[in-house]
N, C-alpha and C positions, 0 to 999 in steps of 0.2 A: 512429692514426699520432703521432707527437713531429715539431713542426716542426723533426725533424733527418733527413731520410730515412733518410739512407748508416746510421745506427741502425737503423733498423726494419728495411734490408733485409740488415745485418749479420746480427742477431736472427735474422732469420727463415732467412737462408744455415746460421747456427747451429745451427740444432738442423734442416734438412733433409739439415746433412752427419754425424750423428748417427745417424740416423734412412736415411743411407744406407751406413753405414761397419759400422753398431752392432746397425739395425735396433730403435736404441732413442730414448730422452727422452736428452741426458743426464743425468748423475751429481753429487750434491752433498753433502757431509758438512756437514747443519744443525744437528749438535750441539743438536736439540730445538728449532732456532726456526723458530716456523709464521712460512709465510708463502701470499702469495694464487696463487704460480709453481709448487708442489709440485703433481705430477699425480701419481699409484697411493700404492702403500705403500713402504715400507721396504724398499730391500734386507737381504739374509744380513751385511749388514757393515756397514749403520748409515748407508748413503747414502742419498737422497733424487732421485726422481725429478723435473727442473723443465722447465719451459717459461716463456718469457717472459709476461709479462702484464702490460697497458697499469690504469695504474692510473686510477682514479677518481676521484682529485684528486690532480694534477699539483702535486708537490714545487717550490716556491719557494725562491728561497735570502733574498729579502728581509729575512726577520733578521739571516744575512752582510751582507750591505751598511749596512744602520741601525748594527749594532754596529761594524763596521770604515770607517764614510761612508765607506768605496767602492762604484763604480760596476762589475759582474762584467760581466763578456762574456755573452749572454744566451744562448748558444750551456749554459750551465750548468745552464739550466734544465730544457733539453731531453735534453742527456745524461745527466742524473743523476733529472731529478723527473718521469717520462715513465712509466717502467716498475718491475718489481718480476724482479728476474734476479738468479741466482749469477755470479759473477766469469767471465768472457771470455779463453780461452785463442788465443790467436794464433799465424802464425807471420806474418813480412814481411820484407823484405830489411834489415831490421835485426837479425832474428832472431826469436825464438822471447819469447812475454810474455804479458800479461792485461792488459786492464782491466776496472776497480774498478766495477761496476753497483752496485743495492741490493735486497738481501733483502726487507728489511720495513720498516718506518716509525721504527722505533726502529733501525735500521740507518743510518734515512736521515738521524737526528739523528746518531750517532758521524759521521758525513761531514759532518756541518757543524760538526761537535767540531772535527773533524780538522781543517777547511781554514781556520778563525780564526786557530786555531793554525800551522797553516803559513802563514801572511799576516801574523801577526804577527811572526814567525819570521825572513820575507822581511824587512818594514820595518822590526824592531833591527839585523839585518845590512843594510841599506842597500841592499836588490836591492828589481827591480821586481817589481811584483807579480806571481806566477801561483799557476796550481791545479791540482792534479794527478789525470791520468786512469787511470796505472797504473803497471804497471811491466814492463823489461826483464830477463828470467830469467837468472840467474846470474851479476847486476852490480845491484852496490845503485845501481839509475841508474832516478830515474821519470820517465815520460812527460808533460811539466805543460804548457799555452795559458800562451802570454802575452797577458795578462790587455790590452793597450792593443792587439794585434791583431786575435787571436784564430788566431795560429799555433800549433804544436807544436814543440816541443822533447824533449831530451834534458836531465837537470837532473840532478845528482850533489845529495844530499841535504846542504847546505848553501853551495853556491856557483849563480853567475849559472847562468843559462840556456844549451849546449853547444853543444850543434848539431841545427840545423832539420832541422825531418820533411818539414813540408809547412805551406800556406802558412793552411788552417784544419782545424777539425775534422772537418769533410764532407769534403773531403782526402785525411783518414789515415786515416779507416774505410775508405775505397772503396782503400786499398793495404793492406789486410788480410786473412788468409786464414782462416777457422776452423780451429782445429785441432784433432780428434779426440784423447782421452784419458785415460786410467780417472781416476777422482774422487782425488783429494789428499787425505789425513788430514792436517794440521796438526796440528803441536805448540804447546802451547798454551804460553808464556811468560810470567811473571809481571811486568805494565806493567796490574792494574786498571781504569785510567781507559781502558785500548785494546781489551781484549776482545773479541774476534768471530772468530768461523773466515776459514776464505777468506786473501786477498790481504792481510787487515788482519795477519797472522803477517809477511809480510813488511817493510809498511809499520813495524810497530814496530822491525823493525831500521835502518831508515831513519832513524825518528826517536831515534832511539839515537846514531846518530851525527853526525845534525843539534844534539840540544841537548848532544850534547858536547864542541862547536865555541866 
């Protein structure tokens, strides 16, 4: 269990939703990247079956806080540092979307680098610090946490948070429903410093927009 019970419950519901509808674990195109959460063998199309697994050593963001001289909301450790898992697809009253999760330790380090970059950009733009947890599908809208009070908002890259969705990360997660969907094979793009399968391809587009401002 993590210090964010809503995430534990959502992960459990997520796995069960796939078993109930498809009779199998969810699949993910890991592009050859190993993870403790892989179960079974590759399918015929190259996707792996996976199940969220609790990390033996929890991931922490102390180094990010030290680098930026900024205290981060404690939920960031529970949300990103408790498990290894693939991106989580969901349905909600705001539409479909994805929650970022960490596939392995290398993925976690990529995540830290991107959060540092995001926070540095927010500072450059003279905006309040936020950190991202996912995206809404079909639009370049990030889901971000307000670092001051822990509330969850919609944020367009380069702009301030625009629409408040929940007072806390825990509350936000309880408002989501797992979405059972086939594994999505991402098209790689040429941005080597951010190369990673899955949701990061979406984040690349957002970062490109942000850097262009």
